[in-house]
C-alpha positions as CSV (number, residue, x, y, z in Angstrom):
1,X,54.0,40.7,44.7
2,X,53.4,37.9,41.7
3,X,52.7,34.5,41.9
4,X,56.3,33.6,40.7
5,X,57.9,36.2,43.5
6,X,56.0,34.6,46.0
7,X,56.9,31.2,45.7
8,X,60.6,32.1,45.4
9,X,60.1,34.1,49.0
10,X,57.6,31.6,50.5
11,X,58.9,28.3,49.0
12,X,56.9,25.1,49.8
13,X,57.6,23.3,53.0
14,X,59.1,19.9,52.6
15,X,57.2,17.4,51.1
16,X,54.0,19.9,50.8
17,X,52.8,21.3,47.2
18,X,52.1,25.4,47.3
19,X,49.1,25.2,44.8
20,X,45.5,23.1,45.8
21,X,42.4,22.9,43.7
22,X,39.3,23.5,45.9
23,X,36.1,23.3,44.1
24,X,37.7,23.5,41.2
25,X,39.4,26.8,41.7
26,X,43.3,26.9,42.4
27,X,44.5,28.6,45.5
28,X,48.5,29.0,46.8
29,X,49.6,28.3,50.1
30,X,52.6,30.5,51.3
31,X,54.4,29.5,54.3
32,X,55.2,32.7,56.0
33,X,58.6,31.9,58.3
34,X,58.9,33.3,61.5
35,X,61.1,33.3,64.6
36,X,60.4,30.7,67.3
37,X,57.3,32.7,68.9
38,X,57.3,32.2,72.9
39,X,55.3,32.9,75.5
40,X,52.8,35.8,76.0
41,X,54.4,37.5,72.7
42,X,51.4,40.0,71.2
43,X,49.7,38.2,67.9
44,X,48.8,41.3,66.5
45,X,52.5,42.4,66.5
46,X,53.3,39.1,64.9
47,X,50.7,39.5,61.9
48,X,52.0,42.8,61.6
49,X,55.7,41.9,61.1
50,X,55.6,39.1,58.9
51,X,51.8,38.4,56.9
52,X,50.5,42.6,56.6
53,X,53.6,43.5,54.2
54,X,52.4,40.8,51.7
55,X,48.9,40.5,52.6
56,X,46.3,40.9,49.6
57,X,43.0,42.4,49.4
58,X,40.5,38.5,49.5
59,X,43.9,36.8,50.7
60,X,42.8,34.3,53.7
61,X,45.3,33.8,56.6
62,X,45.5,30.2,58.5
63,X,46.9,30.8,62.0
64,X,48.0,27.6,63.7
65,X,46.2,27.4,67.1
66,X,50.0,27.0,69.3
67,X,50.6,30.1,68.1
68,X,47.3,32.2,69.4
69,X,47.9,29.8,72.5
70,X,51.2,31.0,73.5
71,X,50.1,34.6,72.9
72,X,47.3,33.9,75.7
73,X,49.4,32.2,77.9
74,X,46.8,29.6,78.2
75,X,49.0,26.9,79.3
76,X,50.1,24.8,82.5
77,X,53.5,23.9,83.1
78,X,55.1,20.2,84.2
79,X,55.7,20.9,87.8
80,X,52.6,22.2,88.4
81,X,50.6,18.5,87.5
82,X,50.6,15.7,89.6
83,X,50.2,12.7,87.9
84,X,47.3,10.0,89.5
85,X,47.1,6.5,89.3
86,X,44.3,6.5,86.8
87,X,46.4,8.8,84.7
88,X,48.7,6.4,84.5
89,X,46.6,3.1,84.1
90,X,44.4,5.0,81.4
91,X,47.9,6.5,79.4
92,X,48.6,3.0,78.4
93,X,45.5,2.3,76.4
94,X,45.2,5.3,74.5
95,X,46.2,4.7,70.7
96,X,49.2,6.5,69.8
97,X,49.4,8.2,66.1
98,X,51.2,10.6,63.9
99,X,49.3,13.1,65.1
100,X,50.9,13.0,68.7
101,X,50.5,11.4,71.9
102,X,47.7,13.8,73.0
103,X,46.0,12.1,76.4
104,X,48.8,9.0,75.7
105,X,51.2,11.4,77.5
106,X,50.6,11.0,81.2
107,X,50.8,14.9,81.6
108,X,48.5,15.2,78.7
109,X,46.4,12.4,80.5
110,X,46.2,13.7,84.1
111,X,45.2,17.5,82.3
112,X,42.1,15.9,81.1
113,X,41.5,14.4,84.0
114,X,41.7,17.6,85.9
115,X,39.9,19.4,83.4
116,X,37.0,17.1,82.8
117,X,36.8,15.2,86.2
118,X,37.5,11.2,86.6
119,X,34.4,10.1,86.6
120,X,33.8,11.3,82.8
121,X,36.8,10.5,81.7
122,X,36.2,7.0,83.0
123,X,32.9,6.9,81.0
124,X,34.5,8.5,78.0
125,X,37.4,5.4,78.3
126,X,34.4,2.9,78.8
127,X,33.1,4.1,75.5
128,X,36.1,4.8,73.2
129,X,37.2,0.6,74.4
130,X,33.4,-0.4,72.9
131,X,33.9,2.0,69.8
132,X,37.4,0.5,69.1
133,X,35.2,-3.1,69.3
134,X,33.4,-2.1,66.2
135,X,36.4,0.3,64.1
136,X,34.9,2.8,65.2
137,X,37.9,5.7,67.0
138,X,37.7,9.1,68.1
139,X,34.9,8.4,70.8
140,X,36.9,9.5,73.8
141,X,37.8,12.9,72.4
142,X,34.4,13.5,70.7
143,X,32.8,12.6,74.6
144,X,34.9,14.8,76.5
145,X,34.5,17.9,74.4
146,X,36.5,21.1,76.1
147,X,39.0,21.1,73.5
148,X,40.5,18.1,74.9
149,X,42.3,16.8,71.8
150,X,43.3,20.1,70.9
151,X,46.1,20.0,74.1
152,X,49.5,20.0,72.8
153,X,53.1,20.0,74.2
154,X,54.8,18.1,77.5
155,X,56.9,17.1,74.1
156,X,60.4,17.6,73.3
157,X,60.3,15.5,70.2
158,X,60.6,18.6,68.0
159,X,61.3,21.4,70.3
160,X,63.1,21.6,73.5
161,X,60.9,24.4,74.5
162,X,57.5,22.2,74.6
163,X,58.8,19.8,77.1
164,X,57.7,21.4,80.5
165,X,55.0,22.9,79.3
166,X,51.1,21.9,78.1
167,X,49.2,23.8,75.6
168,X,45.2,24.0,76.1
169,X,44.4,25.5,73.2
170,X,43.4,29.1,72.1
171,X,40.8,30.5,74.2
172,X,37.4,32.2,72.2
173,X,39.5,31.7,69.0
174,X,36.5,33.0,66.8
175,X,36.8,36.3,68.7
176,X,40.6,36.7,68.2
177,X,39.8,36.0,64.4
178,X,37.1,38.9,64.9
179,X,39.8,41.1,66.2
180,X,42.2,40.3,63.3
181,X,39.5,41.2,60.8
182,X,38.7,44.3,62.7
183,X,42.3,45.8,63.0
184,X,44.0,44.3,59.7
185,X,40.7,44.2,57.3
186,X,42.0,40.4,56.6
187,X,40.1,36.9,56.6
188,X,41.4,34.5,58.6
189,X,41.3,31.1,60.6
190,X,42.7,29.5,63.1
191,X,43.6,26.0,63.0
192,X,44.5,23.0,64.3
193,X,46.7,21.0,61.6
194,X,48.6,17.6,61.6
195,X,49.4,15.1,58.7
196,X,45.9,12.8,59.7
197,X,43.3,16.0,60.0
198,X,42.5,19.5,60.2
199,X,40.3,21.1,62.8
200,X,39.2,24.8,62.2
201,X,38.8,26.0,65.9
202,X,37.7,29.9,64.6
203,X,37.6,32.3,61.5
204,X,35.8,36.0,61.2
205,X,32.0,35.9,61.1
206,X,32.5,38.0,57.7
207,X,34.5,35.5,56.0
208,X,32.6,34.6,52.7
209,X,33.4,30.6,52.7
210,X,32.1,27.7,55.0
211,X,34.0,25.7,57.4
212,X,33.9,22.8,54.5
213,X,35.5,24.9,52.3
214,X,38.4,26.6,54.6
215,X,39.4,22.9,55.7
216,X,39.9,21.7,52.3
217,X,42.2,24.6,51.4
218,X,44.6,23.3,54.1
219,X,43.8,19.6,54.1
220,X,47.5,18.5,53.1
221,X,49.1,20.7,55.7
222,X,50.5,23.0,54.4
223,X,52.3,24.2,57.4
224,X,54.1,20.7,57.9
225,X,54.4,18.9,61.4
226,X,58.1,19.8,62.5
227,X,60.8,22.4,62.6
228,X,59.5,24.1,60.0
229,X,58.5,27.4,61.6
230,X,55.6,28.9,59.7
231,X,52.7,29.0,61.4
232,X,51.3,31.4,59.4
233,X,50.1,30.8,55.8
234,X,49.1,32.9,52.9
235,X,46.3,31.6,51.2
236,X,46.0,33.4,47.6
237,X,43.5,32.4,44.6
238,X,45.4,31.9,41.7
239,X,45.2,35.0,39.5
240,X,44.9,37.6,42.4
């Protein structure tokens, strides 16, 4: 498929660009629309159905972490979570951004406390408050680790399907990428992307690019952050 044909079949999402230059090279990022993926589907089958027919050697596949999480069924349900006093208190002080509510959402905060322990969360909150006084943000997430910043869901703003579900992030994303590489001979990465930042959560071990370069390829979030339904971005060097 030529560049022109690919651009017609996989047009850029609204407000996004197909082409991006990284270190003097131009790459095209083709957003691949899928059906609405639900809990327990198979990511191998999704890739085989939607990506493999268009994949060329040397392409890179960017995969939304949400899709892998759903396939792995690594979720919690709202009715399983009992909201405590500490969650109610701390959720008022967590900055909400276009990235999403994150632990500012009561349920996400309670899940954070359940995963990390209330003592550790209190320390993180105190360090975060001190950091904000000097203009340093993100301490809450970096101190807690455990992929707390990747907790998603409990929010029906874009899709009602996520209103009662909390997505905890993909399990062993690098292993998943290596499995995809072994099965399809396809370089890939799993990403948590939004309109503020991009996190590369995993990539296959023999991919010929470092993490910084991979992040630059999708720094502008070509998948979008609304109802685009394009969890796969097929990245292709110009002229390939």
